[in-house]
N, C-alpha and C positions, 0 to 999 in steps of 0.2 A: 729441207727446211719447211717447216709446217706454216700453213697460212694462218695469221691470227684473225679470229672473226670477231664481229661485234659482240657476241655472246662472252667471249673471253674479256673482253673489255669491261663489260658490266659486272662479270665476276669480280674483277678487281676492284672496281668502284664500290660496288655493294660491300664487299668483305673489308674493304678499308675503313668504310663508315661504321660497320658493326664491330668489326675486330672479334666477331664471334661466328664460328663456323655454322652453328645451328641456326641462328637469326637470320644469317646471310642466305642459308639454303632455303628457309622459309619464304623469305621475299622473293627469291629467284625461282622458287617452285622446282628447286632440285633436291638432291640427297646430298649429304655432307661429302660422300665419296665421289659424287659427280663434280662437286667444286674442287675437290682435291685434283681429279683430273685435269679439269681445265687450267688450274695454277701449274701443274706439271707441264702441260702442253706449252703455255706461254713462256715459263721460265727457261725451258729447254731451248725454245727458239731465241730468246732474248740472250742466253747464256750467262743468266744471273738470277739471285733469288730476290723475289719482290717482298716475301713476308718471312718472318722469323717465327717458327711454328713448335710449340711444345706442348705437352699435355695440360697445361695450366694457362697459357696465353698465346695470342697472336699478335704480333707487331709489324709494322713497315720497316723494311729495311731502307738504307739511304738511296739505293736504287729504285726501290718501290715508290718512294716519296716522288721523286722525279718522273716516274713512269705514270703515276696517277694522274700528275696535271695533263699529261698529254692524253691520257685515255679520256679524261672528263671533257677536254677539249673536243676530241674527235666525236664523242657521243653527242655533244651540244651540236655540233656542227651537222651531224647525221639528223637530229631531232629537227632542226632549222630547215634542212632541205625536204625532209618528209612535210613539215607544216607548209613550207612554199607550194610544193607539188600538190597537195591536198587542196590547197586553196585554189590552184590553178584549175584541177579537175572540178571542184565544187563550182567555179565560176563558168566553166565551159557549158554548164547545165543550169546555171542560176540566173539571178536578175541583178541589174545594176541600175539604180535610180540616180538621174542626173537632172539637176537643176541649172537653167543657163537662161541668159538674156537672149534677145533675138539675134544681135550681131554674133554672138558665139554659136548660136544654133545654126545660123546660115553660112559661116565662114571657117569657124574652127573645128565644131565638132564633127561634120560630115567627113572630111578626109581623115581625121583621127580614127573615126568608127569604121572606116573602109578598111583600115590596116588591122585595127583591133579585132575585126570580125574573122580574120584569118587564124588566128590564134584561138579565138573564143567563139567558134560558130554557133554553139548552143546557148550562148548567154543572151538573155531577152533584156533590152536596153528600154528604160522608160524616161522620157525626157519631159521635163516640166518648164514652160517659159515662165520667167519671172525676172525682176531686177535684181540687183546684188544685194540690197538689203532684204528683199523678200527670200533671197537663196539663203542668207545667212539664218533667217529664221526657220527655213526648211531643214537646215543642217541641224540647228539646235534642237528642233523638236522631233528629229528622227524620221522626217518625212522625205528626206533624200540622202543618199549616199555621198556623193560628190556634187559640187557645183562649180561651173567654169563662168567666170565674170571677172568684171573690173573689181579691184580690191576695194571692199566696203569698210567702213569705220572698225576698229578693233574690237573684238569680243573675246572674253575670257575662255568661252566655252567651244570657240572655233579655231581652227588652224589655217592660215593662208599660205599656199605654196606658189611663190612667184614662178611665172613661166615666160613673161615676155613685156615689153613696154612699147608704147606708140606714142607720138607727139601730135597733138591736136593744133589745127590751124585753120584760118579762114578757108570757106569754100563758097565760090561765087559763080553765077552766070557769067559766061565771057563778055557780056555787053555791059556788065556792071560798071560803074565809074572806077571802082578799086582794080578790077581786072584790066581795064584799059590803061590806067596809069601805073599797072605793075606794083602797086603798094597800096597798104590800107592806112588811111589817115587816122592817127590816134584821136585826133579831134573829132572826127567824124562817126566815131564807133556808137556813140550814145543815140545818134539820131537814126541808126540803122533799124531796119525790122529784121529781127533774128528767129531762126528756126532752130529750136533747140531741143535736146533730150528732154523726156519728161520729167516733171519737177519731183523729187522724192528720190531720183536715181543717183547713183554714185558719180556718174559723169556730170549730171547737171550740178551737183554740189561742188566739183572740180572746177567747172567753168565760172560758175557764181564767186567762188573764193578768189579766183584768179584776178577776175576783173574788179572785185571790191577791193583787191590789195592794189590795185592801179587807180583807185578812186573813180571807176567808170561804172555807170549803172546801164546794164543791158535792157533793151525794149524787145520783150517777147512777142512775137506774132503768131507764132504756132510752136506748140509744145507736144512732142509725141514720143513714144519710147521705141521707135524702130528707125535705125540710122539709114537703112536703105531708102525708106520713105522720105526722110528729111532730105536725102540726096535727090530724089526726084522733084521735091519742091523748088529746091534750088534750081535745078534744070529749068523749071518754069518761071524763073526769076521773081519767086514769091518772097525771097528774103535772102539772107547770109547765114550760112551754117558755121559751126565750129565742131570740125570733125577731123579725123585723121586721114592723112595722105592716102594710105593704102587701100581704104575703102572705097576710094574713087579713082584708082590708078587708071582703069581702062577709060573712062570718061575724060579724065585728064589728057590722056595720050591722044584721045580723038579730038580734043578741042572743045568738048562739050560743056567742061567745067575748069575753073581755074583755082588753084591753091595758092595761098598767099600766108606768109608767116604772121603770127599774131604781134610779134614785135621781138625787142631784144631778149626778154625774158620768156624761156620756153615753157610750155604746159604739157607735162607728160603724164600719162597714167599707166598704171601696172594692171596686168591680167594675170589671172592665176587660178589655182583649184582649191575650194575650200572643202574641209571635212571637220568632222567632230574632233575636238581635241582628245578625247579617251579612245578615239577609234583608232585602231592600227590597219594602216592600208594593206590590203591583200595584194597578191602577186598580180592579179588582173587590174586592180585599181592603180597600181604603180606603173604598170605598162601605159595604163591610159593617160596617165599624167606626164609621161615622157613623150608619148605621141602628140599630145596636145601642145607641149613645149615645142616641139618639132614644127609643127604646122604653123603656130603663132610666131615663132622666130622668123620662119620662112616668110610669111605674109608680111610682117610688120618692119622686117629688116629690109628685105630685097627691094622693097616697093617705096621706101623713103629715101630721099637724096637731100 
């Protein structure tokens, strides 16, 4: 049995398209006799004729029509595989620009990049700190390849790939009255001093909309775009925060902070990856998305109860 090679498949596809030996030979950079030889080899292996050939015309047989579809599919899979491998090797010696907020940069990206580096050790990573809204602009303007952030408002030029969700709750000092009573009084919310994410961020908008829906106006004492810093302010009893439980899991276990639910209606936020809508993710970028999903799911699921 003769092995069918990719060149044999290309001969079948090109000849089926032209149905002319000379034009097919010209495209394939072969002689007409070379094409005839390839056809004889593959037909002998298959045990059937793929083309009816005469001095005037060439036409596909019924078997040839069936085989043509299989040959085209195999060639397409080979092309796709080459493209993936080429992008993989390009990424190993290329650059990847990532826009991300402080929380993603501190908690999600480092463990994801630790594994990413094993497959792409030569890829140079550039990380720009920004809010989700700024990340959208960076993607839209071609200043970043990917962004790791909380879901921003919809944008027709940007695609959002969800990777995980977390739930926001009250975070207080253990000596705060809410912590001592093990509940947050809804009537007391408007009188509290809150330490919130910076105005103009996606998380601030989520919190503001949540309490506006409940008819409550929050009193901001401090606004800052760093959830780790917010956590430290709460430890100093400077106010109440609205943060996810997972980000303060260690302090909650130690008794340094207390986590309380916002109420019966939950407030959840979606994390994900942004990229330009017209941009097709490379093999390396797809791997990074999967790694971020694994890290985020582990952080935000395992530490919430």
